[in-house]
MARSEMI-365976 format. One record per residue (C-alpha): x, y, z; chain; residue number from 1. Coordinates in nm, 3 decimals. Example, Ala and Ser with C-alpha at 12.3 -4.5 7.8 and 13.67 -1.06 7.14 Angstrom:
2
1.230:-0.450:0.780:A:1
1.367:-0.106:0.714:A:2
// end
This chain:
194
-0.727:-2.619:0.166:A:1
-0.555:-2.382:0.411:A:2
-0.240:-2.388:0.197:A:3
-0.440:-2.307:-0.117:A:4
-0.613:-2.019:0.062:A:5
-0.276:-1.886:0.180:A:6
-0.129:-1.898:-0.170:A:7
-0.427:-1.762:-0.365:A:8
-0.656:-1.567:-0.131:A:9
-0.460:-1.447:0.171:A:10
-0.112:-1.336:0.259:A:11
0.027:-1.246:0.598:A:12
0.262:-0.954:0.650:A:13
0.454:-0.802:0.941:A:14
0.494:-0.422:0.928:A:15
0.842:-0.286:0.999:A:16
0.802:0.076:0.885:A:17
0.634:0.373:1.054:A:18
0.522:0.524:0.721:A:19
0.155:0.439:0.789:A:20
0.146:0.544:1.156:A:21
-0.093:0.591:1.337:A:22
-0.319:0.374:1.118:A:23
-0.066:0.089:1.102:A:24
0.227:0.065:1.343:A:25
0.559:-0.118:1.326:A:26
0.495:-0.460:1.479:A:27
0.142:-0.491:1.340:A:28
0.065:-0.819:1.162:A:29
-0.164:-0.771:0.860:A:30
-0.397:-1.003:0.674:A:31
-0.376:-0.921:0.303:A:32
-0.662:-1.010:0.068:A:33
-0.494:-1.113:-0.259:A:34
-0.820:-1.201:-0.434:A:35
-0.997:-0.863:-0.427:A:36
-0.773:-0.702:-0.694:A:37
-0.707:-1.023:-0.886:A:38
-0.414:-1.261:-0.860:A:39
-0.244:-1.555:-1.028:A:40
-0.250:-1.917:-0.920:A:41
0.094:-2.057:-0.836:A:42
0.306:-2.185:-1.126:A:43
0.497:-2.430:-0.909:A:44
0.392:-2.685:-0.648:A:45
0.617:-2.848:-0.390:A:46
0.539:-3.189:-0.245:A:47
0.592:-3.184:0.134:A:48
0.842:-3.423:0.297:A:49
1.023:-3.513:-0.026:A:50
1.091:-3.148:-0.120:A:51
1.021:-3.211:-0.488:A:52
0.884:-2.925:-0.702:A:53
0.681:-2.942:-1.020:A:54
0.584:-2.667:-1.263:A:55
0.213:-2.626:-1.329:A:56
0.021:-2.386:-1.554:A:57
-0.069:-2.059:-1.384:A:58
-0.408:-1.895:-1.434:A:59
-0.512:-1.537:-1.375:A:60
-0.799:-1.489:-1.132:A:61
-0.992:-1.175:-1.233:A:62
-1.035:-0.892:-0.981:A:63
-1.351:-0.863:-0.774:A:64
-1.323:-0.485:-0.802:A:65
-1.084:-0.211:-0.909:A:66
-0.840:-0.044:-0.673:A:67
-1.001:0.266:-0.521:A:68
-0.863:0.580:-0.367:A:69
-0.831:0.530:0.006:A:70
-0.751:0.156:-0.019:A:71
-0.454:0.043:0.191:A:72
-0.245:-0.179:-0.034:A:73
0.071:-0.389:-0.014:A:74
0.318:-0.340:-0.299:A:75
0.596:-0.579:-0.405:A:76
0.936:-0.430:-0.325:A:77
1.121:-0.577:-0.626:A:78
1.131:-0.237:-0.804:A:79
1.221:-0.045:-0.489:A:80
1.576:-0.147:-0.393:A:81
1.577:0.097:-0.101:A:82
1.311:-0.118:0.072:A:83
1.401:-0.459:0.212:A:84
1.031:-0.540:0.271:A:85
0.714:-0.490:0.071:A:86
0.555:-0.145:0.097:A:87
0.225:-0.068:0.273:A:88
0.066:0.253:0.140:A:89
-0.269:0.424:0.092:A:90
-0.390:0.494:-0.262:A:91
-0.411:0.872:-0.297:A:92
-0.504:0.879:-0.667:A:93
-0.594:0.634:-0.943:A:94
-0.547:0.665:-1.319:A:95
-0.679:0.981:-1.481:A:96
-0.668:1.190:-1.163:A:97
-0.475:1.516:-1.151:A:98
-0.201:1.556:-0.891:A:99
-0.067:1.898:-0.802:A:100
0.224:1.930:-0.560:A:101
0.296:2.272:-0.412:A:102
0.587:2.230:-0.171:A:103
0.455:1.983:0.092:A:104
0.090:2.019:-0.013:A:105
-0.068:1.760:-0.242:A:106
-0.393:1.824:-0.427:A:107
-0.593:1.549:-0.599:A:108
-0.820:1.701:-0.864:A:109
-0.783:2.036:-0.688:A:110
-0.874:1.908:-0.338:A:111
-0.605:1.920:-0.069:A:112
-0.518:1.559:0.018:A:113
-0.300:1.605:0.324:A:114
-0.519:1.862:0.498:A:115
-0.457:1.725:0.847:A:116
-0.084:1.790:0.807:A:117
-0.133:2.162:0.750:A:118
-0.180:2.422:1.018:A:119
-0.402:2.724:0.970:A:120
-0.612:2.806:0.663:A:121
-0.549:2.518:0.423:A:122
-0.747:2.680:0.142:A:123
-0.494:2.957:0.089:A:124
-0.135:2.877:-0.005:A:125
0.112:3.159:-0.054:A:126
0.336:3.108:-0.356:A:127
0.650:3.299:-0.449:A:128
0.947:3.239:-0.681:A:129
1.091:2.982:-0.436:A:130
0.777:2.768:-0.432:A:131
0.810:2.422:-0.589:A:132
0.507:2.353:-0.810:A:133
0.429:2.051:-1.027:A:134
0.111:1.910:-1.185:A:135
0.062:1.577:-1.361:A:136
-0.204:1.319:-1.448:A:137
-0.184:0.963:-1.313:A:138
-0.125:0.742:-1.620:A:139
-0.330:0.437:-1.717:A:140
-0.277:0.130:-1.494:A:141
-0.079:0.336:-1.242:A:142
-0.139:0.456:-0.886:A:143
-0.014:0.748:-0.679:A:144
0.039:0.625:-0.322:A:145
0.121:0.798:0.005:A:146
0.186:0.696:0.363:A:147
-0.048:0.816:0.636:A:148
0.259:0.937:0.827:A:149
0.296:1.198:0.555:A:150
0.605:1.379:0.682:A:151
0.829:1.069:0.702:A:152
0.681:0.832:0.443:A:153
0.879:0.698:0.147:A:154
0.612:0.697:-0.125:A:155
0.513:0.819:-0.474:A:156
0.664:1.160:-0.398:A:157
1.000:0.979:-0.395:A:158
0.964:0.688:-0.641:A:159
0.680:0.799:-0.869:A:160
0.381:0.597:-0.982:A:161
0.315:0.236:-0.884:A:162
0.212:-0.012:-1.153:A:163
-0.115:-0.190:-1.070:A:164
0.058:-0.525:-1.142:A:165
0.294:-0.460:-0.847:A:166
0.005:-0.464:-0.598:A:167
-0.007:-0.785:-0.393:A:168
-0.344:-0.712:-0.236:A:169
-0.555:-0.509:0.004:A:170
-0.464:-0.486:0.373:A:171
-0.787:-0.567:0.556:A:172
-0.718:-0.660:0.920:A:173
-0.451:-0.616:1.184:A:174
-0.477:-0.967:1.332:A:175
-0.202:-0.922:1.593:A:176
0.041:-0.657:1.714:A:177
0.360:-0.638:1.922:A:178
0.548:-0.332:2.043:A:179
0.924:-0.282:2.020:A:180
0.975:-0.480:2.343:A:181
0.775:-0.779:2.215:A:182
0.469:-0.707:2.430:A:183
0.131:-0.771:2.273:A:184
-0.080:-0.462:2.197:A:185
-0.413:-0.634:2.265:A:186
-0.620:-0.329:2.169:A:187
-0.495:-0.361:1.810:A:188
-0.589:-0.729:1.763:A:189
-0.846:-0.793:1.488:A:190
-0.867:-0.423:1.401:A:191
-1.036:-0.368:1.063:A:192
-0.845:-0.127:0.837:A:193
-1.017:0.159:0.662:A:194
// end
């Protein structure tokens, strides 16, 4: 039963990147809920001790809910060769939402997304002929994702939209954490992610 839960419902993940700091730190161990956004049952089963594998039919388990803006998700790295591990990002915009990028400022449907990264009056942005400006709509079945550590994150600003099918699941809990020296960060154990 535990093995079935691990394969279908949960996945465990160790964070190696600082792109989601201070929400998620390198050395945090995450519990990923695979079921909430839908998943597939395994298409292969291995019998323990004899190491024999058999193919079985895979079934799609429907999502409990759609991916929402603000969800922290884990994305398969197979389409991102620059990343040796899966990506942990926050959903900034879902399909149909307008994204406007003016230099380092990102607006979702006209509202400044990265307000905490800006100093001064964030409602007024001076534009001149050197200002980079781009607006687009998030396509169907795609996501625009960003890291909470906005200034250093490798995210949709670099690689574009993420396909919903690439999402492994929702990061829900930091169940353990170790710093760079291998010491436990006890205050981060069983921290619920929002």
